[in-house]
N, C-alpha and C positions, 0 to 999 in steps of 0.2 A: 622733529621737535623732541626735546628731552623730556623724559618722564619726570614728574615732580618728585623732589626729595631723593633723586638718584644721582649722586655726585659723579662727575666725570672722572674717569681713571680709577674707580674703585676696584680693588683686587680681592681675590679669594683669600680666606684666612691663612692659607699656606704661604702666601707671599712669593711663590716661585713662578708666577705667570710670566711668560715671555711677552714682549710687546705685541706680538701677533695674536695672542690668546687672552690678552687683558680684557676684562669685562668692559663693554661699551654700553652706555645708556640706550634703551630701546628707542627707535625712531617712531614707532607707531603709537598712536594715542590709545589709552586704555578705554574700556567701555564706559567707565565712570566719567572720563574727560569728554568723550563724544556726547554722552547724554547731557552733561553740563552745557556744552556748546550749543546743542540743539535747543535746550530750554531757554538759554539767554538770547539766542538769535530770534526765536519766536516771540519772546517778550519785547525785544527791541523793535522788531518790525511792526508788530500789532499796536503797541502803545504809541509809537512814533506816528503811525498813520492816523490813529484816533486823535492825537494831539493836533496834527496839522490839518485835519479835515475841515475845521471851522472857517478857515480863511476865505474861501471863494464866495460863500453865500450866507453865512451866519449874520454878518453885519447888516445886510439888506433885510433879512427876516426880522432882526431885532428892531430895526427902524420902523417896520410895519406895526410892531407891538408898542410903539411909543417910547422907545429907548433912545436917548441922545447919544451922540458920538463919544462924548466924554465918558458916559457910563459904559458904553461898549468897550472902550479902552480899559476901563477899570475891571470889567469882566475878564478880559484877556490878562491883565496885569496881576490879578489876585492869584492866578495859577502859580506864578513865580514866588510870591510871598508865602503861600501855603507850602510849597515845595521846600522853601528855605527852612521853615520851622520844623516841618515833618522830617527832613533829612537829618537834622541834629538829634531829634528824639529817636528815630529808628536806628541811627548809627550808634547811639549810646546804649540802647537796649536790644541790639540785634541778637546777642547770645541768649538773653533771657527769653525773648519772644521765640527765637528759633529761625534760622536763616531760611530753611525750606518753607516753613509755614508763612513767613513774611512774604516770600516770593510768590507763592501760590495764592495767598489771600489778596495781595496787592493786584495781581493779574485778574482775579475773579471780580473784585470790586471795580476795577478799571473798565472791564467789559460791561458790567452792569450799568454803571453810570453813563457810559457812552450810549447805551440803548435808551436810558432815561432822557438824555439830551434830545433824542429824536421825537419825544412826545411833548416837548415843551411848547410846541405851537398850539397845543390844545389848552394851555394855561391861559387864564384871563389876562388881558392887556394891562400894562401899567406896573405898579409896584409888585404885584404878585409874580408876574413874569420875571421881573428883574431879580427879585429875591430868590426865585427858584434857579435862575441862571447862575447866580453867585454860589448857591449851595451846591449844585451839581458840579460846577467847575472846581470848587474847593475840595470836594470829596475826590474828584478825579485826580487832582494834584497830589493829595495825600496818598492815594492808592498807587499812583505812579512812583512816588518817592519811595514807598515801601518796596516795590518790586525792583527798582533800579539800585537801591542801596544793598538789598540782599543779593542781587545778581552780581554786582561788582565784587562783593566780599567772597561769594562762592567761587567766582572765576579766579580771583587771586589765591584762594585756598587750593583750588584744583590745579593751578598752573603757577606755582611759586617762582619758577625760573623763567617764565615767559609771559609775565603780566602785560607788558606793553604790546607784545605781538598779538595776544588774544584780545585785549581791549581795542587795539587798532583794527583788527579783523572784524570785530563786531560792529564797528562804526559803519561798515558797509550796509548793515541791515538798518541801523538808525537812519543813515542818509537816504537809503532806499525808501524807508517809510515816510520821511519828510518830503521826498520828491514825489512819491506816488500818491500820497494822501490828498493834496489839493486837486489834481486833475481827476482822480477817481471820484472824489466827493462831488466835484462840479458836474461830472458826467451823470452820476446817479441822481443828483438834485434836478438837473434839467430833464432827465428822462422820467423819473418816478416821483419827484417831489421831495419835501423837506425830511420826512421821516426815514426814508429808505437808506441814505448814506450812513446814518448813525446805527440803525438796526443791523445793517449788513456788517459793518466793521465791528460793532459790539459782539455780535455772534461769533465772528472769526476769533476775537480775543478769548471769548469764553470757551471755544473749542480747544484752545491750548491748555486750559486748566487741567482736565483729566490727564492729558498727555504729560504735563509737567509733574503732576502728582505721582505718576507711575515711574517716570524715568529719572527725575532729578534726585541725585544722591542726598543723603541726610548727613550733615556735619554737626557733631557735638563739640562743645567747647566750654571752658570755665570762664565765667564773667571776671573781668579785671576792674581795678579801681582807677584806671587811667581816665583822663578827662580831655574834652575838646580844648579846654583852656590851656592845658599844658602843651598840647600839640600845636596849637596856633601861635603860641608865644615863642616857639623855636624860630630864630631869625630866618633860617632858610625856608621853613614852611610859610612864614609870614610873607616873604617875597614871592613864593610860588602862588600863594593865595591872591596876591595882587595880579599876577599873570593870568590866573583863571578868571578873575573878575574882568580884566581888560578884554579878554578874548570873547567871553560870553556877552559882554556889553556891546562889543563890535558886531557880533551876529545879530543881537537884538536891535541895535541901531538901524540896521538895514531893513528890518521888517516893515516899519511904517513909512520909511523915507525913500528907499530906492525905487519902489514901484511908482510913487508919485513923481519922482524926478525923471524917470524914463518916459512916462506918459507925457509929461509936460515938455521935455527937452527934445525927444525924438519922434513924438506923435505916433508911437506904436499902438496897434490894436491891443486891447486888454488881454487877449489870449496869448500874445507873444511875450508879455511881461514875465510870465513864469519861466520861459525859456532863458531869460537873462539870469535868473537865480540858479538855473540848472548848472551853469558852469562852476559856480562856487560849491554847490552841494556835491556834485559828482567828483570834482577834483579832490575835495576833502575826503570823501568816502573811499576813493580809489587809492589815494596816496597813504592813507592811515595804516593799512596793514604793512606796507613796506617800511614806513617810518617806525612802526612798532617793532618789527623784526630787527632793524638796525639798532634800535634802542636797547633791545635785550641782548643781542649778540655782541655789541660794542657799547657797553654802558658809558664809556667816556664821551660818546657822541651826544649824550643827553644835554650836557651843558651848552654845547654848540647849537643844538636844536632850539633850546630855550632862548638863547640870546639872539641868534640870527633870525629865528622864526618870528620873534616879536619885532625886530627891526624891519624886516621885510614887510610884515603886516602893517606897520606904521607907514612905510613908504606907499603901500597900496592905497591906504585911505587918503593920502595926499594927492594921489593921481586919480581917485574915483571921480572927482568933479570935472577936471582937476582943480586944485586950489588956485585962485586967480593970480597969485604972485608968480606962478610958474609961466603964465602967458601961453598956455597950451590950450588949443581949441578942444572942446568936449566932443568926442566922437564915439559912436556906438561900439566900433571894433576895439577901441582902447578901453572902454568900460568893461567889455566882456573879458578882454585879456587880463586886466587888473583883477577881476573877480576870480579868474582861473588861478592866477598866481597867489591870490589871497587864500584860496582853498587849500593850496599846498602848504603855504607858510603857517596857516592856522593849525594844520595837522602837525607841523614841526613843533609848534609851541605846546599844543594840548596833550599829545600822546605821552611825552615823558613826564608829565606832572604827577600822575598817580604813582608810578614806581619811584620817583624822586622823593615824594612825601613819605612813602612807605619805608624806603631805605633810611631816610633821615630819622623817622620814628624809631626804627630798630637801633640805630646808632646811639640814640639818646635814652635807651633803657626801656622802651616799649617792648612787651613780649611779642614773640612771633606766634600769632594765633588768630583765630576768627574774631576775637574781641577787638584787637588792634585794626584788623581789616575793616570791621564795622565802623570804627571811628574815622578811618581815612575815607571810606566810601561816603559816609554821612557828611564829612567836612567838604569833600569835593562837590557833592550835590548841593550843599548849602551855598558854597562860594559861587557856583555856577548860577544859582538862582538869583543871587544878589545882582550879578551883572545882567542877567536876563530881565530883571525888573528895571534897573537903572538905564540900560541901553535904549529901549524904545521910549521910556518916559522922557529922558533928557534929549534923546534924538528928535522926537517930535517937537519938543519945545524949541530947540535950536533951529530946526528946519523952518519953523514959522518965523523966527526972529531974524536969522542971518542967511538963510538959504542952504541948499544941500552942499554946495562946494566948500564953504567955510565950516559948516557943521561936521562934514566928513573929516576935514583937516584937524579940527579940534578933537574929534574922536580918535584920530590917529596918534595924538599925544599920549594917550593912555598906554598903548603897547610900546611906544617909544620909551617912556619913562620906565616901564617894567622891564624892557629888554636891557636898557642901560644899567638898571639896578642889579639885575641878575649878573650881568657881565662884571660889574664892580665887585659883587659878592664873591664870585668865583675867582677873581684875581686876588682878593684878600685871602681867601681860603687857601689858594695855591701858595701864596707867599708865607702864610702861617705854617703850613705843613712843611715847606722847604726849610724854614728856620728851625723847626722842631726835630728834623732828622739829625741823629748823632753824627759828628764828623769823624772821618777816618774809618768808617765801617763800610765794607763792600756793599754795593747796592743791587748787585745782580747775582743770580744763582751760579753763573759761570765763574765769577770772581771768587765766590766762597769755595767752589769746588777746587780751584787751583791751590788753595791753602790747606786743604785736608791732609795731603801726604806729610807736610812739614809738621802739622799739629799732632799727627799720630806718631 
């Protein structure tokens, strides 16, 4: 992996280096980069586990406290809305607040409110319990937004030439946290009761705070006057925003619907339902580093990943049921296979989005610095939250009205439209660049070299 800011092929001032002695960028990571990776990985793992721990047992406990299913869904849904608003604020004021302070403070608050969630069973039933659940969940969303916005910006600053590779590699820890959270929380709940899962995970997150305070580098930057509005109104960024919305909505759609469909269609025990989700999560986490590496080493592949990743994802949703017009019988092995493919195709679509937005911003006059990185990180988090809210909300409604098969097919129209839109944009962009090239000028270095003797 190349060191950031060290361009390939740089020579000594003398200029008489031979090809054998020419300076080569160091392959080993610097101490600063290693510390940044450790901090980001610990935050991704801890916060993802804290986020996903609620699923197996919180709804049942909330029902005991007199909370309706609708309100329980709103408690889960308010997380995405608060994340949306907080991402925009933290992305805008990242430089003024300070990236390291935002990261450490977000992690600290996230660990604290996770512990607070563990004592909510002591709160009186009814409105008081519901109000405290909303309050704690909202603060958790804001703190997570602060940590993830700062983390993405710091990573892009530390690895300017390998943004997609690093982001993809860290998805392993996010995926691992989402996979380990529910079974670990369920085990601790069955063994020790309601409080212990939250206290245990909250303490783990808090243990990362002094570690990150010590090892995380401090990056200083000058605030810029650029805005989210200028960034999102760029045509390419607007289309990529639609891609991010469609993918996060797709993941969110599966949360309330897939487990119900599997239980009803295949009569699986409740404990096996989580294994069905495992294929999607693991394949996404495992494929993301490779896709990130390819995206960095061969940037021209990003457009292909974005287009075909969305189209394959759309096809996967058509086959999840499958949609009745295909006249294919629903089978468990087919469902698991489609989820595995969906995990890979989602990675193809998601991983290139951050570097593509970043490069588009730089091409359109945004300065290269932490301020722009904060805008891009905040925008990405906000767009993801929009889909994370719309996906389960609309998915649950469509599931009740038209069933899982048709609901999944309609959900698949979202990535289908975004994939076709990105493909059309890239075709128009290629055509425009081709027309703008001057005629009669050699297009390769070899052709220009052959003309040099005659010119001299």
